[in-house]
C-alpha positions, 0 to 999 in steps of 0.5 A: 373322342365321344364324351361321357359329358359334353360342353354345355350338356343339359344335366337336369337329370343328374342334378335332380332337377326334374321335368314335371310334365315328363315326370307326370307322364312316366308316373301315368304310364307306370300306373297303366303298366300296373293295370295291365299286369305288364311284368318287366325284366330289365337288364343292362341299365348301367350302360345308360350314361349319367350325363352327356349325349347318346343315340338310343337305338330301339328295335321296333316290334310294336306301338308301345316300344317307346314307352317301355324303352324309357324304363332303363334310362330312368335309373340315372334319372334321365329322359329320352327325346324320341324322333317321331313322325310329324303327324303324331305332333299335328294331333290336337291331343298328342301334339302338346304332350310331344312338344312338352316332352321335347320329342323331335318331329320327323317330316318325311318331306323335310328330313334334314331339319329333323336330322339337324335337330336331333344332332343339336339335342346330342350335342347339348347332351340329351339322349335321342331315341331312334328306330333304325329299322324305321318301321314296325318289324312284321316278322319281329326279326331285326329288319335292315337298318337305315344309316341315320342313327349311325350318322347322327352319332358320328356327326355329334361324336357320341355313342350309340346305346342299343336297346332291345325289347321282347314281348311288346308286340303282344301288347299292340302291333301292326295288323292285330287288335290292341291288348291293352287290358290286364294281360299279365305280359311279360316284357324283357328289355336289354341295354347293350354297351355303348358302341363308340361312333366311327367312320364309315357310317355304313360299317357302324350301321352294320355293327349296330344291327349285328349287336341288337340281333345278338341281344335279341337272340339272347332275350328270346332264349329266356322267353316262353313262346307259344307255338303257332302264335302270331307274335312268335317269329316263324324261326321259333315256330310261330305264325309270323311272316319270315323277314323276307315275307314281311319285307314283301308286305312292307313294299307292297303297302308302300307301293299302295300308299304311293298309288293312293297319294298320286290318285289323290293328287290327280283329283286335286288338279 
């Protein structure tokens, strides 16, 4: 059965031993949040386990989601190790920070390595953050999920903790300018009950997606939406594309990237 504390778990968080770099980054982030006037409402943080590994599954509507997802895990004084694309680690600016925070690089040409690293982190008792949608949802609805979160939870025998964030897309999302000044933007964060790992991964993935869809709908009920706004889903009267339209945009973008890569390869020959 999945444990609340795993053998050999890294329990620095519960024992009061802090990580100075991560702590400093959190302090800086909170200062930025204050300057921006962001207004957070967090619920369900009691579902974050005090010790032991867990997959933290987060919906993806904007580029700043990962910074907001870290707020509820600070209740038990824990940290999330996010899986992030390798390019972020290659940067001379962000790379040293990402490594110091012990995040996990994802090389899309060698995904098995990052998957193994994530499972090892989980078995050591870490919280590993993932975006099951894999990319930002332009519709701001819950996209189809990849099975990685479920497979990692099953292999490491740890629960999945769903976290849903609403309002992050107003700060910075794909295709729209950043709004990093003082905006007084409300951001709602909900943490769901742990979902125990179970086979098959496809069913666990479907359960996770259904759970997060319900959580998102609940957060949206209590949020003031602006009719016609770009950050509001079409379903709620906004101008965001529908889920189907957004999927078509993503497919076209992926095809263009593949074509550009092929052209570059030809030019290098």
